[in-house]
C-alpha atoms as one frame of an Amber mdcrd trajectory, in Angstrom:
protein
 -39.727 -62.187  -8.026 -39.338 -60.044 -11.406 -40.973 -56.359 -11.175 -43.766
 -56.559 -14.265 -42.559 -53.057 -15.214 -39.129 -54.543 -15.487 -40.534 -57.390
 -17.446 -41.846 -55.260 -20.282 -37.742 -54.868 -21.281 -37.644 -58.500 -21.531
 -40.169 -60.136 -23.713 -40.647 -61.486 -26.890 -42.403 -64.674 -28.494 -40.350
 -67.674 -29.153 -41.595 -69.778 -32.187 -45.018 -68.498 -31.701 -45.252 -69.918
 -28.242 -45.327 -66.621 -25.746 -42.275 -68.153 -23.649 -40.512 -65.870 -21.642
 -36.858 -64.697 -22.524 -34.468 -62.279 -21.730 -34.587 -60.096 -24.660 -33.256
 -56.640 -24.955 -36.785 -55.052 -25.754 -40.344 -55.346 -26.405 -41.271 -55.217
 -29.962 -43.462 -52.302 -30.924 -46.385 -52.437 -33.226 -48.126 -49.468 -35.062
 -51.387 -48.515 -33.685 -54.486 -49.726 -35.724 -57.055 -50.242 -33.363 -59.294
 -47.758 -31.352 -60.804 -49.536 -28.371 -63.448 -48.088 -26.268 -63.286 -50.146
 -23.005 -59.883 -51.892 -21.078 -61.788 -54.528 -18.938 -61.517 -58.360 -18.407
 -63.200 -59.200 -21.361 -61.608 -57.057 -24.142 -58.209 -58.158 -22.499 -58.985
 -61.581 -22.579 -60.581 -62.018 -25.972 -60.174 -59.135 -28.460 -56.926 -58.015
 -27.586 -55.530 -61.589 -26.929 -57.053 -62.476 -30.665 -54.999 -59.298 -31.866
 -51.585 -61.063 -29.913 -52.256 -64.259 -31.716 -52.466 -62.612 -35.092 -49.168
 -60.364 -34.146 -47.614 -63.455 -32.953 -47.998 -65.373 -36.399 -47.229 -62.413
 -38.467 -50.727 -61.854 -39.550 -51.960 -58.297 -38.436 -48.678 -56.659 -36.960
 -50.892 -54.030 -34.762 -51.449 -52.564 -31.575 -54.743 -51.608 -29.531 -55.056
 -47.771 -27.993 -57.353 -48.932 -25.160 -60.075 -46.015 -24.045 -61.277 -46.024
 -20.504 -65.115 -46.202 -20.798 -66.212 -44.588 -17.545 -65.085 -42.199 -14.917
 -64.457 -44.433 -12.284 -62.198 -46.911 -14.182 -58.936 -48.021 -12.287 -57.253
 -50.279 -15.152 -55.418 -47.687 -17.284 -52.858 -46.338 -14.793 -51.919 -49.963
 -14.078 -51.878 -51.047 -17.650 -49.506 -47.764 -18.226 -47.195 -48.929 -15.721
 -47.144 -52.361 -16.974 -46.169 -51.066 -20.271 -49.377 -52.428 -21.802 -48.133
 -55.736 -20.838 -50.528 -58.261 -18.955 -50.742 -62.349 -18.833 -53.760 -64.173
 -20.000 -54.550 -67.574 -18.100 -56.536 -70.121 -20.156 -57.534 -72.770 -17.905
 -60.443 -75.414 -18.567 -61.490 -78.258 -20.611 -61.172 -78.283 -24.392 -62.511
 -81.053 -26.530 -61.669 -83.644 -23.587 -58.130 -82.406 -22.865 -57.200 -80.144
 -19.778 -56.022 -76.724 -20.728 -53.763 -74.491 -18.215 -51.711 -72.117 -20.083
 -50.112 -68.472 -19.664 -49.292 -65.897 -22.382 -48.267 -62.760 -21.825 -50.364
 -60.435 -24.314 -48.480 -57.079 -25.771 -51.003 -55.818 -28.478 -51.960 -52.860
 -26.142 -49.704 -49.984 -27.053 -51.512 -47.754 -24.368 -54.258 -46.767 -22.454
 -55.720 -43.715 -21.919 -58.226 -41.938 -19.923 -60.246 -39.491 -21.857 -61.778
 -37.731 -18.727 -57.902 -36.375 -18.414 -56.351 -37.148 -21.830 -59.449 -36.088
 -24.558 -56.572 -34.551 -26.588 -54.611 -38.088 -26.923 -57.999 -39.804 -27.905
 -58.738 -37.321 -30.673 -55.248 -37.991 -31.596 -55.959 -41.370 -32.109 -58.783
 -40.866 -33.869 -57.049 -38.954 -36.299 -54.640 -41.632 -36.741 -54.832 -42.581
 -40.480 -53.485 -46.008 -39.744 -56.782 -46.875 -36.887 -59.298 -48.233 -39.384
 -61.045 -50.554 -36.582 -62.871 -49.824 -33.383 -63.872 -52.314 -30.963 -65.856
 -51.982 -27.671 -67.639 -53.519 -24.856 -69.015 -51.534 -22.189 -71.843 -53.967
 -21.310 -75.619 -53.809 -22.250 -76.078 -50.398 -20.453 -73.071 -48.703 -22.650
 -75.444 -48.559 -25.585 -78.221 -47.047 -24.302 -79.196 -43.465 -25.464 -78.651
 -40.919 -23.170 -79.029 -37.026 -24.131 -75.843 -35.043 -23.288 -74.244 -31.753
 -24.347 -71.347 -31.567 -26.425 -67.931 -29.701 -25.936 -65.241 -30.262 -28.407
 -62.816 -29.983 -25.488 -63.873 -32.741 -23.022 -64.884 -36.077 -23.325 -68.437
 -37.097 -23.538 -69.654 -39.480 -20.816 -71.274 -42.208 -22.785 -69.520 -44.367
 -25.038 -71.698 -43.466 -27.914 -71.260 -39.877 -27.412 -67.216 -40.463 -27.298
 -67.424 -42.408 -30.386 -69.452 -39.725 -32.180 -67.132 -36.951 -31.192 -64.218
 -39.267 -32.297 -65.777 -39.963 -35.827 -66.318 -35.911 -35.911 -62.963 -35.536
 -35.584 -62.025 -37.684 -37.888 -64.460 -36.512 -40.287 -63.062 -33.254 -40.370
 -59.212 -34.325 -40.150 -59.834 -36.016 -43.388 -62.273 -33.651 -44.944 -65.069
 -36.305 -44.976 -63.129 -38.695 -47.276 -64.887 -41.993 -47.804 -61.711 -43.724
 -47.500 -61.177 -42.704 -43.877 -63.890 -44.236 -42.535 -63.904 -47.008 -39.631
 -64.876 -50.558 -39.064 -66.406 -50.375 -36.006 -67.171 -53.909 -34.434 -69.085
 -53.456 -30.883 -68.941 -56.384 -28.379 -71.816 -55.521 -26.112 -74.582 -58.285
 -25.834 -77.168 -56.342 -27.466 -79.436 -57.844 -30.087 -78.241 -56.274 -33.693
 -75.272 -54.159 -31.845 -73.742 -52.749 -35.030 -77.150 -51.245 -35.958 -77.985
 -50.176 -32.650 -74.949 -48.275 -32.233 -74.894 -46.595 -35.541 -78.719 -45.215
 -34.777 -77.107 -44.068 -31.247 -73.999 -42.191 -33.227 -76.644 -40.705 -35.562
 -79.143 -39.669 -33.094 -76.090 -37.980 -30.799 -74.970 -36.194 -34.233 -78.506
 -34.789 -34.873 -78.649 -33.760 -30.936 -75.473 -31.893 -31.404 -76.764 -30.420
 -34.760 -73.623 -31.416 -36.782 -73.557 -30.872 -40.305 -75.900 -33.328 -42.680
 -73.072 -34.328 -44.543 -71.320 -36.000 -41.323 -74.434 -37.721 -40.673 -74.020
 -38.685 -44.308 -70.595 -39.807 -44.225 -71.429 -41.667 -40.919 -73.819 -43.831
 -42.841 -71.871 -44.370 -46.405 -67.955 -44.511 -45.432 -68.381 -46.474 -41.789
 -69.267 -50.329 -41.239 -70.924 -50.741 -38.111 -71.030 -54.830 -37.911 -73.319
 -57.063 -35.597 -71.632 -59.460 -33.728 -71.651 -62.268 -30.983 -68.966 -62.930
 -28.496 -68.736 -66.240 -26.648 -65.945 -66.657 -23.846 -65.984 -66.733 -19.933
 -63.679 -64.107 -18.986 -63.579 -64.180 -15.134 -60.776 -61.802 -14.961 -57.849
 -61.055 -12.025 -57.427 -63.878  -9.961 -57.695 -61.898  -6.499 -57.940 -64.841
  -4.135 -54.618 -66.507  -5.277 -52.767 -63.837  -7.392 -49.612 -63.926  -5.124
 -49.573 -67.770  -6.171 -49.418 -67.082 -10.106 -46.956 -64.366  -9.344 -44.965
 -67.036  -7.630 -45.452 -69.677 -10.851 -44.948 -66.754 -13.222 -41.846 -64.948
 -11.736 -43.206 -61.558 -12.006 -45.791 -59.492 -10.412 -48.684 -58.845 -12.962
 -51.542 -56.441 -11.457 -53.665 -57.311 -14.500 -53.560 -60.820 -14.915 -56.770
 -62.279 -16.668 -58.386 -65.431 -16.312 -60.399 -67.023 -18.974 -61.702 -70.346
 -20.324 -60.057 -71.928 -23.767 -63.490 -72.127 -25.296 -64.211 -68.701 -27.603
 -66.565 -67.802 -30.185 -66.734 -64.579 -32.534 -69.735 -63.997 -34.987 -69.164
 -60.934 -37.300 -71.716 -59.772 -39.892 -69.041 -58.618 -42.442 -67.724 -58.679
 -46.083 -64.575 -59.861 -47.412 -62.969 -56.490 -46.981 -63.182 -56.296 -43.283
 -62.160 -60.085 -43.323 -59.243 -58.733 -45.000 -58.351 -56.187 -42.599 -58.797
 -57.886 -39.664 -58.151 -61.505 -40.527 -59.199 -63.413 -37.434 -59.677 -66.815
 -38.865 -56.243 -66.819 -40.463 -54.788 -67.347 -37.033 -56.975 -70.334 -36.488
 -59.513 -68.394 -34.077 -63.358 -69.700 -33.912 -64.527 -66.636 -35.992 -67.594
 -66.930 -38.156 -67.955 -64.466 -40.781 -71.918 -64.827 -40.915 -75.334 -64.179
 -39.741 -74.880 -63.930 -35.995 -78.561 -64.519 -35.128 -78.539 -68.150 -34.585
 -75.391 -67.670 -32.452 -76.555 -64.742 -30.496 -79.779 -66.940 -29.721 -78.141
 -69.676 -28.344 -75.455 -67.807 -26.251 -77.626 -65.122 -25.159 -80.467 -67.112
 -23.864 -78.600 -70.211 -22.387 -75.046 -69.128 -21.546 -76.045 -65.360 -20.645
 -79.612 -65.593 -19.299 -78.434 -68.778 -17.025 -75.676 -66.494 -15.436 -78.065
 -63.333 -14.926 -80.436 -65.957 -13.261 -78.177 -67.589 -11.017 -76.035 -64.268
  -9.879 -78.697 -62.926  -7.562 -80.043 -65.830  -6.352 -76.572 -67.916  -5.728
 -75.376 -64.491  -3.964 -78.291 -64.155  -1.672 -77.564 -68.175  -0.744 -74.304
 -67.387   0.471 -72.410 -68.533  -2.503 -69.460 -66.491  -4.322 -68.989 -68.220
  -7.644 -70.823 -69.678 -10.494 -68.569 -72.911  -9.847 -70.070 -72.676  -6.165
 -73.322 -72.527  -7.483 -73.067 -75.567  -9.406 -71.430 -77.917  -6.506 -74.539
 -77.079  -4.463 -77.258 -79.399  -5.252 -80.199 -77.062  -4.863 -78.542 -74.485
  -6.894 -77.504 -76.509  -9.664 -80.986 -78.021  -9.842 -82.240 -74.658  -9.973
 -80.505 -73.712 -12.672 -80.601 -76.591 -14.739 -84.528 -76.584 -14.221 -84.678
 -73.276 -15.908 -82.305 -73.949 -18.695 -84.142 -77.127 -19.625 -87.656 -76.478
 -18.643 -88.194 -72.730 -19.395 -85.236 -71.561 -21.707 -84.807 -74.324 -24.302
 -88.568 -74.939 -24.777 -88.737 -71.017 -25.971 -85.815 -71.397 -28.608 -86.974
 -72.247 -31.864 -84.155 -74.173 -33.246 -83.410 -78.217 -33.770 -83.432 -79.749
 -30.365 -80.059 -81.308 -30.673 -78.488 -78.032 -31.784 -79.674 -76.377 -28.539
 -79.392 -79.127 -26.335 -75.624 -79.758 -27.295 -75.216 -75.971 -26.396 -77.219
 -76.002 -23.245 -74.668 -79.381 -22.358 -71.578 -77.527 -23.328 -72.744 -74.308
 -21.149 -73.022 -76.653 -18.114 -69.763 -78.159 -18.612 -67.936 -74.484 -18.898
 -70.277 -73.531 -15.646 -68.619 -76.602 -13.736 -64.902 -75.525 -15.060 -62.911
 -76.242 -11.684 -60.113 -73.508 -12.587 -62.668 -70.606 -12.987 -63.508 -68.288
 -10.310 -66.368 -66.560 -11.970 -67.875 -63.925  -9.586 -71.084 -63.667  -9.117
 -70.989 -60.045  -8.032 -68.986 -59.775 -11.109 -71.868 -60.918 -13.296 -74.366
 -59.011 -11.376 -72.711 -55.597 -12.694 -75.756 -53.827 -14.533 -78.242 -56.888
 -13.909 -81.166 -54.849 -14.785 -80.291 -54.156 -18.402 -78.977 -57.730 -18.307
 -82.348 -59.386 -17.293 -84.097 -56.792 -19.894 -81.708 -57.978 -22.876 -81.311
 -61.777 -21.849 -84.139 -63.068 -20.028 -87.152 -61.029 -20.583 -87.566 -62.328
 -23.929 -87.784 -65.889 -22.711 -90.341 -64.891 -20.244 -92.474 -63.282 -22.650
 -92.392 -66.416 -25.036 -92.804 -68.830 -21.989 -95.772 -66.724 -20.968 -97.571
 -66.877 -24.695 -96.632 -70.478 -25.369 -97.981 -71.806 -21.972-100.252 -69.171
 -20.555 -98.392 -69.532 -17.064 -95.306 -67.723 -15.502 -92.000 -69.700 -15.591
 -91.002 -70.363 -12.013 -87.615 -69.965 -11.893 -87.600 -66.969 -14.075 -89.896
 -64.923 -11.775 -87.969 -66.357  -8.513 -84.531 -64.966 -10.118 -86.438 -61.721
 -10.495 -87.606 -61.621  -7.064 -84.169 -62.362  -6.193 -82.775 -59.487  -8.369
 -85.332 -56.942  -6.899 -84.154 -58.105  -3.197 -80.507 -57.789  -4.516 -81.170
 -54.191  -5.316 -82.626 -53.106  -1.965 -79.401 -51.092  -0.827 -79.139 -49.709
   2.757 -76.706 -47.148   1.972 -74.911 -44.690  -0.308 -71.059 -44.722  -0.419
 -69.478 -42.720  -3.182 -71.382 -43.708  -6.507 -72.120 -46.661  -5.315 -75.227
 -48.466  -3.332 -74.200 -50.966  -0.885 -76.518 -53.868  -0.076 -76.385 -56.306
   2.911 -76.797 -60.342   3.044 -75.666 -62.389   5.672 -74.303 -59.510   7.468
 -71.533 -58.737   4.809 -72.242 -55.439   2.804 -71.953 -55.735  -1.070 -71.586
 -53.030  -3.782 -74.650 -52.810  -6.135 -73.051 -51.654  -9.423 -75.275 -50.398
 -11.980 -76.576 -47.157 -14.129 -76.877 -44.123 -11.441 -80.265 -43.740 -12.870
 -81.046 -47.559 -12.317 -79.762 -47.218  -8.784 -81.717 -44.095  -8.025 -85.167
 -45.696  -9.128 -84.441 -48.880  -7.142 -83.541 -46.890  -4.386 -86.656 -44.619
  -4.313 -88.825 -47.527  -4.725 -87.286 -49.615  -1.933 -87.436 -46.005   0.711
 -91.198 -45.273  -0.755 -93.062 -47.960   1.355 -92.203 -50.676   4.024 -95.117
 -52.706   2.202 -93.198 -55.124  -0.300 -96.457 -55.278  -2.317 -96.099 -51.612
  -3.204 -92.078 -52.029  -3.798 -92.230 -54.928  -6.135 -95.288 -53.203  -7.898
 -93.723 -49.952  -8.420 -90.478 -51.603  -9.844 -92.318 -54.014 -11.828 -94.348
 -51.176 -13.646 -91.441 -48.481 -14.162 -91.234 -48.725 -18.114 -87.736 -46.777
 -17.647 -86.182 -50.074 -16.116 -88.078 -52.815 -18.100 -89.242 -51.306 -21.454
 -92.351 -52.224 -20.713 -94.897 -52.774 -17.964 -94.196 -55.902 -16.440 -97.156
 -55.654 -13.901 -98.980 -56.226 -17.518 -98.068 -59.842 -17.168-101.041 -61.537
 -15.418 -99.863 -63.451 -12.213 -96.322 -62.480 -12.167 -96.559 -59.411  -9.768
 -98.295 -61.762  -7.133 -95.326 -64.554  -7.697 -92.944 -61.986  -7.498 -94.313
 -60.324  -4.223 -94.499 -63.701  -2.581 -91.085 -64.623  -3.423 -89.777 -60.996
  -2.218 -91.341 -61.649   0.737 -90.083 -65.080   1.723 -86.639 -64.293   0.581
 -86.758 -61.129   2.973 -88.039 -62.943   5.952 -86.448 -66.489   5.403 -83.512
 -66.016   2.819 -83.188 -68.327  -0.340 -85.038 -71.270   0.405 -85.145 -73.867
  -2.285 -88.139 -76.105  -0.482 -90.353 -72.783  -0.700 -89.866 -72.520  -4.351
 -93.138 -73.668  -6.635
């Protein structure tokens, strides 16, 4: 088996198909993109798209990938593999089975800002870098006050971006043409506008010059976007099988589905700068609202509803959930009886999308782990599911049963038993599992569960916490009582579908 680090010297595309050849060296592209995030999704979506453009000679640029949190583990591996990794796309596309492998080489380097902040600022001052992409989950765009130290990396993504923008502003003396096109991929409504407001708020917190704030507004473009591709990431259960098939060891294999969609609100100038559409990619330069409504409510909403329910039921992946008749019925009922009726769109359009989502959930190749989906579930539930909860109650005057049950499962899932490092550990079926979320969220959940042994008190305390949900969920008549009943039943008996309403 060829070691991946040695493979980097022997890779080149053949006729645009991405075939392994014994070639003297890896082709280098100039750095044109600063990317906040180096995780599975960005590598299997944005970086793959940039690679596809490079293969066709359309973009000819590479990515500087910045580690978003102190706990990241990808950058050292990325550096060891010279920025190379394999994207595996498996599934059904237009009725045809797809099972492809391609080495992606659009990332020039990974950077840990907590130990290499100077390298991040150096990239920010590079005149060739005019594009910024990010994916730091919904929680990554939330505002948090922090002090400014030019010599060290801010903790938050908006803080890092503000510091980089300020460095660029000073480097180019506020030149309008030095501004960036910033394209966030976080699943937050109007994510470009939200990120822009975060940057301006942080600039105010840090008392940066008014001229800088004006430059941010006038010289930089923050694009609203919507992304759609299921990327399950590293195939940890059968990595060695992949290595054997590939003929080399790759610690960053990224597995995803063939389907992809990228909607970006941007003008022709941005389209010329990053011409995804010229490479035959499924990119729409238009209003993202209709795409977002379908994707976030149906695909992401169902994912969030199934993650904790499925895990507490003893399942590991989305496919295992869909192969279980009770769990599959639970998800289908949630989509067809609660989500779809609350989406204002043509019936045929939303039902067609729902059908495609259920087909994607049943992709026989993908191992989309529920614990991965469960990352930052509180903010995901708030962004993805709560709007449907509110609409359903307003429309029908009752509580949507599957949403209420999934909320109860979320609360039970967050019932940690002990702290290990920076993680809260839960237990289900005799096995421990990590509860991964923002530290503040984990602290609030832990405090509530430790405050009282009375389930009603715990549930009421959590649902009444505006810091978690943005509003008091106890204000919805009947919701608290239903969740208390479900939480009690799950704690005593586990997830049992015969006991659901």
